[in-house]
N, CA, C and O of each residue as an XYZ file, in Angstrom:
408
protein
N      91.751     30.731     18.659
C      91.266     31.918     19.302
C      89.792     32.096     18.941
O      89.417     31.975     17.775
N      88.968     32.381     19.929
C      87.553     32.648     19.696
C      87.346     34.122     19.395
O      88.005     34.985     19.973
N      86.434     34.397     18.493
C      86.115     35.772     18.139
C      84.696     36.079     18.584
O      83.762     35.344     18.265
N      84.543     37.155     19.310
C      83.215     37.590     19.734
C      82.603     38.414     18.614
O      83.199     39.391     18.162
N      81.440     38.033     18.174
C      80.750     38.769     17.110
C      79.465     39.355     17.673
O      78.736     38.704     18.421
N      79.208     40.595     17.296
C      77.985     41.268     17.722
C      77.101     41.438     16.501
O      77.487     42.124     15.554
N      75.934     40.835     16.503
C      74.995     41.002     15.397
C      74.233     42.295     15.571
O      73.445     42.427     16.507
N      74.448     43.233     14.706
C      73.771     44.516     14.805
C      73.739     45.200     13.460
O      74.043     44.599     12.430
N      73.369     46.458     13.483
C      73.308     47.237     12.255
C      74.050     48.546     12.443
O      74.336     48.956     13.568
N      74.356     49.190     11.344
C      74.973     50.510     11.373
C      73.909     51.528     11.765
O      72.767     51.424     11.318
N      74.257     52.492     12.579
C      73.351     53.587     12.929
C      74.045     54.908     12.649
O      75.246     55.051     12.876
N      73.280     55.872     12.155
C      73.751     57.258     11.983
C      75.098     57.348     11.273
O      76.033     57.985     11.758
N      75.175     56.707     10.132
C      76.386     56.752      9.330
C      76.087     57.487      8.028
O      75.098     57.183      7.360
N      76.914     58.432      7.669
C      76.759     59.157      6.405
C      78.014     58.969      5.572
O      79.128     59.155      6.061
N      77.831     58.604      4.321
C      78.942     58.453      3.387
C      78.805     59.531      2.322
O      77.708     59.766      1.813
N      79.896     60.181      1.985
C      79.878     61.260      0.996
C      80.856     60.964     -0.129
O      81.945     60.438      0.099
N      80.454     61.308     -1.339
C      81.337     61.145     -2.487
C      80.916     62.117     -3.578
O      79.766     62.553     -3.628
N      81.860     62.450     -4.451
C      81.527     63.364     -5.545
C      81.247     62.645     -6.863
O      81.043     63.286     -7.894
N      81.238     61.290     -6.828
C      80.855     60.563     -8.043
C      80.328     59.177     -7.690
O      80.619     58.633     -6.625
N      79.548     58.622     -8.607
C      78.861     57.358     -8.372
C      79.825     56.188     -8.197
O      79.611     55.339     -7.331
N      80.867     56.131     -8.996
C      81.837     55.038     -8.897
C      82.490     55.008     -7.521
O      82.608     53.951     -6.900
N      82.905     56.158     -7.062
C      83.535     56.258     -5.747
C      82.551     55.892     -4.639
O      82.924     55.211     -3.683
N      81.300     56.336     -4.755
C      80.301     56.015     -3.730
C      80.066     54.514     -3.651
O      79.999     53.956     -2.556
N      79.941     53.858     -4.793
C      79.750     52.410     -4.778
C      80.946     51.701     -4.159
O      80.776     50.729     -3.424
N      82.147     52.174     -4.448
C      83.361     51.569     -3.882
C      83.395     51.758     -2.358
O      83.686     50.816     -1.621
N      83.097     52.969     -1.893
C      83.083     53.249     -0.448
C      82.030     52.397      0.246
O      82.300     51.787      1.280
N      80.828     52.357     -0.327
C      79.743     51.582      0.275
C      80.103     50.104      0.348
O      79.824     49.445      1.349
N      80.719     49.584     -0.702
C      81.133     48.184     -0.726
C      82.162     47.908      0.376
O      82.072     46.897      1.073
N      83.131     48.803      0.530
C      84.154     48.630      1.572
C      83.550     48.705      2.971
O      83.891     47.901      3.838
N      82.661     49.658      3.192
C      82.015     49.793      4.501
C      81.165     48.562      4.793
O      81.179     48.047      5.911
N      80.431     48.093      3.799
C      79.596     46.910      3.982
C      80.447     45.688      4.318
O      80.106     44.928      5.224
N      81.544     45.495      3.600
C      82.431     44.352      3.873
C      83.059     44.442      5.263
O      83.118     43.445      5.983
N      83.527     45.627      5.640
C      84.123     45.799      6.973
C      83.084     45.546      8.056
O      83.383     44.928      9.078
N      81.883     46.016      7.835
C      80.812     45.791      8.802
C      80.483     44.322      8.951
O      80.311     43.828     10.065
N      80.395     43.619      7.830
C      80.102     42.187      7.880
C      81.177     41.434      8.653
O      80.864     40.504      9.396
N      82.429     41.820      8.488
C      83.517     41.175      9.226
C      83.386     41.419     10.727
O      83.837     40.608     11.536
N      82.766     42.542     11.095
C      82.562     42.864     12.515
C      81.199     42.389     13.009
O      80.840     42.624     14.163
N      80.436     41.719     12.138
C      79.125     41.228     12.532
C      78.019     42.265     12.416
O      76.949     42.096     13.001
N      78.262     43.336     11.669
C      77.260     44.383     11.476
C      76.714     44.319     10.057
O      77.428     43.978      9.115
N      75.434     44.653      9.923
C      74.795     44.620      8.618
C      74.270     45.989      8.227
O      73.767     46.733      9.069
N      74.389     46.319      6.951
C      73.723     47.501      6.413
C      72.315     47.068      6.024
O      72.145     46.127      5.249
N      71.322     47.742      6.552
C      69.934     47.421      6.253
C      69.518     48.202      5.011
O      69.352     49.420      5.070
N      69.348     47.506      3.884
C      69.020     48.166      2.617
C      67.678     48.888      2.682
O      67.487     49.886      1.987
N      66.753     48.411      3.496
C      65.440     49.068      3.603
C      65.527     50.384      4.370
O      64.717     51.283      4.146
N      66.491     50.504      5.261
C      66.632     51.726      6.057
C      67.704     52.666      5.509
O      67.806     53.811      5.951
N      68.495     52.198      4.560
C      69.572     53.005      4.000
C      69.036     53.830      2.836
O      68.376     53.297      1.944
N      69.317     55.112      2.846
C      68.798     56.035      1.832
C      69.944     56.682      1.065
O      71.065     56.789      1.562
N      69.638     57.110     -0.155
C      70.586     57.821     -1.007
C      70.015     59.199     -1.284
O      68.853     59.330     -1.666
N      70.833     60.228     -1.090
C      70.415     61.576     -1.448
C      71.450     62.162     -2.397
O      72.609     62.363     -2.034
N      71.010     62.427     -3.608
C      71.877     63.013     -4.630
C      71.794     64.529     -4.520
O      70.706     65.102     -4.569
N      72.931     65.166     -4.372
C      73.004     66.631     -4.336
C      73.640     67.050     -5.654
O      74.857     66.954     -5.817
N      72.818     67.517     -6.601
C      73.342     67.815     -7.939
C      74.274     69.015     -7.955
O      74.085     69.982     -7.216
N      75.285     68.933     -8.812
C      76.223     70.040     -8.975
C      75.620     71.133     -9.846
O      76.033     72.290     -9.778
N      74.633     70.757    -10.673
C      73.977     71.734    -11.541
C      72.530     71.317    -11.762
O      72.157     70.180    -11.473
N      71.717     72.231    -12.270
C      70.312     71.915    -12.544
C      70.192     70.833    -13.612
O      69.238     70.054    -13.596
N      71.143     70.776    -14.535
C      71.099     69.768    -15.595
C      71.198     68.350    -15.030
O      70.597     67.420    -15.569
N      71.949     68.189    -13.958
C      72.124     66.849    -13.383
C      71.136     66.562    -12.264
O      71.230     65.521    -11.613
N      70.190     67.463    -12.027
C      69.274     67.284    -10.897
C      68.256     66.181    -11.124
O      67.689     65.670    -10.158
N      68.004     65.794    -12.375
C      67.021     64.746    -12.654
C      67.626     63.348    -12.633
O      66.909     62.361    -12.802
N      68.903     63.257    -12.435
C      69.588     61.965    -12.428
C      69.474     61.343    -11.041
O      69.903     61.930    -10.048
N      68.886     60.137    -10.984
C      68.814     59.419     -9.710
C      69.813     58.272     -9.767
O      69.665     57.369    -10.590
N      70.815     58.293     -8.916
C      71.816     57.224     -8.945
C      71.223     55.893     -8.496
O      70.364     55.850     -7.616
N      71.687     54.816     -9.104
C      71.263     53.477     -8.702
C      72.391     52.869     -7.882
O      73.349     52.319     -8.425
N      72.261     52.979     -6.573
C      73.271     52.458     -5.655
C      72.679     51.244     -4.959
O      71.530     51.270     -4.519
N      73.464     50.185     -4.860
C      72.953     48.915     -4.344
C      73.796     48.386     -3.194
O      75.000     48.630     -3.106
N      73.121     47.654     -2.321
C      73.777     46.843     -1.297
C      73.393     45.406     -1.613
O      72.219     45.043     -1.546
N      74.373     44.597     -1.955
C      74.128     43.187     -2.280
C      72.951     43.009     -3.235
O      72.034     42.238     -2.954
N      72.974     43.708     -4.344
C      71.975     43.644     -5.422
C      70.630     44.274     -5.084
O      69.704     44.195     -5.892
N      70.495     44.888     -3.932
C      69.258     45.576     -3.561
C      69.453     47.073     -3.758
O      70.320     47.680     -3.130
N      68.638     47.670     -4.640
C      68.732     49.110     -4.892
C      68.273     49.891     -3.671
O      67.283     49.542     -3.028
N      69.007     50.948     -3.363
C      68.664     51.804     -2.235
C      67.693     52.889     -2.688
O      67.730     53.328     -3.837
N      66.821     53.316     -1.771
C      65.824     54.342     -2.067
C      66.483     55.716     -2.191
O      67.292     56.103     -1.347
N      66.131     56.445     -3.245
C      66.579     57.823     -3.434
C      65.582     58.755     -2.758
O      64.373     58.603     -2.936
N      66.078     59.718     -1.984
C      65.213     60.667     -1.277
C      65.686     62.098     -1.536
O      66.842     62.327     -1.891
N      64.768     63.063     -1.352
C      65.103     64.483     -1.498
C      65.591     65.093     -0.193
O      66.287     66.108     -0.190
N      65.215     64.458      0.923
C      65.671     64.932      2.230
C      65.599     63.782      3.223
O      64.909     62.788      2.991
N      66.322     63.928      4.335
C      66.279     62.921      5.391
C      66.742     63.552      6.691
O      67.420     64.579      6.701
N      66.363     62.918      7.778
C      66.764     63.408      9.091
C      68.059     62.715      9.496
O      68.159     61.488      9.461
N      69.047     63.516      9.882
C      70.339     62.983     10.304
C      70.767     63.716     11.562
O      70.953     64.933     11.551
N      70.922     62.970     12.643
C      71.322     63.523     13.936
C      70.431     64.703     14.336
O      70.912     65.720     14.837
N      69.123     64.546     14.103
C      68.140     65.531     14.556
C      67.899     66.696     13.628
O      67.077     67.560     13.935
N      68.586     66.750     12.506
C      68.438     67.866     11.571
C      68.052     67.329     10.194
O      68.574     66.305      9.752
N      67.136     68.025      9.521
C      66.709     67.589      8.199
C      67.665     68.139      7.144
O      67.855     69.349      7.026
N      68.256     67.235      6.391
C      69.171     67.589      5.307
C      68.394     67.524      3.998
O      67.673     66.555      3.759
N      68.529     68.542      3.143
C      67.807     68.594      1.875
C      68.774     68.599      0.699
O      69.857     69.181      0.770
N      68.368     67.942     -0.384
C      69.237     67.843     -1.561
C      69.431     69.177     -2.271
O      70.384     69.340     -3.032
N      68.526     70.142     -2.027
C      68.695     71.455     -2.663
C      69.562     72.396     -1.829
O      69.798     73.539     -2.219
N      70.035     71.913     -0.681
C      70.938     72.703      0.155
C      70.262     73.713      1.064
O      70.938     74.449      1.782
N      68.933     73.758      1.042
C      68.224     74.715      1.895
C      67.927     74.097      3.258
O      68.006     72.882      3.438
N      67.588     74.952      4.203
C      67.234     74.512      5.552
C      65.755     74.730      5.835
O      65.323     74.596      6.980
N      64.965     75.065      4.807
C      63.557     75.424      4.970
C      62.764     74.334      5.668
O      62.046     74.622      6.625
N      62.873     73.088      5.218
C      62.112     71.991      5.825
C      62.518     71.802      7.285
O      61.658     71.576      8.136
N      63.796     71.889      7.582
C      64.275     71.736      8.956
C      63.741     72.862      9.840
O      63.267     72.610     10.948
N      63.816     74.091      9.359
C      63.337     75.238     10.143
C      61.836     75.139     10.374
O      61.366     75.349     11.493
N      61.071     74.819      9.318
C      59.616     74.698      9.470
C      59.238     73.585     10.435
O      58.289     73.729     11.206
N      59.964     72.489     10.402
C      59.705     71.382     11.328
C      59.987     71.804     12.765
O      59.211     71.485     13.666
N      61.071     72.507     12.985
C      61.411     72.965     14.341
C      60.400     73.985     14.863
O      60.045     73.955     16.041
N      59.934     74.883     13.997
C      58.916     75.861     14.404
C      57.624     75.148     14.775
O      56.995     75.483     15.779
N      57.223     74.164     13.969
C      55.998     73.412     14.252
C      56.107     72.645     15.567
O      55.128     72.544     16.306
N      57.278     72.108     15.863
C      57.473     71.367     17.117
C      57.423     72.299     18.322
O      57.029     71.880     19.410
N      57.817     73.551     18.143
C      57.855     74.512     19.254
C      56.472     75.047     19.606
O      56.273     75.578     20.699
N      55.528     74.914     18.699
C      54.174     75.448     18.942
C      53.395     74.580     19.884
O      52.243     74.884     20.193
C-alpha cells in the first residue's frame, strides 16, 4: 500500500500544561505524530510562554526542546489575531487594536 505524505508544518497550535515534565511529554508526542503524518514542528517559529502561578516562580524560564533545539521563551505572542500575555493582562492586545484603528 502506498502512503501519501504531505510535507508541511504545524500552524496555529497551542499546547497547555501545568508542569514542565508534562509539557515536554505532550510536545514529544505531538512532534512524533506530526512526523508520522509528514509534518514538522519548526523550532525557530515555535515559542514558549511561561505563565507563572506566583511571583516567586515568575523568573523561571523553562528549557523546552524540539529534537535538542531549545525553544525561545517569550512574554507575549499573537495567537489567532489576539495578543496573549504571560501576566494575564490584555493591555498589549488592546493598545495594538486601538493603534490599528487610528
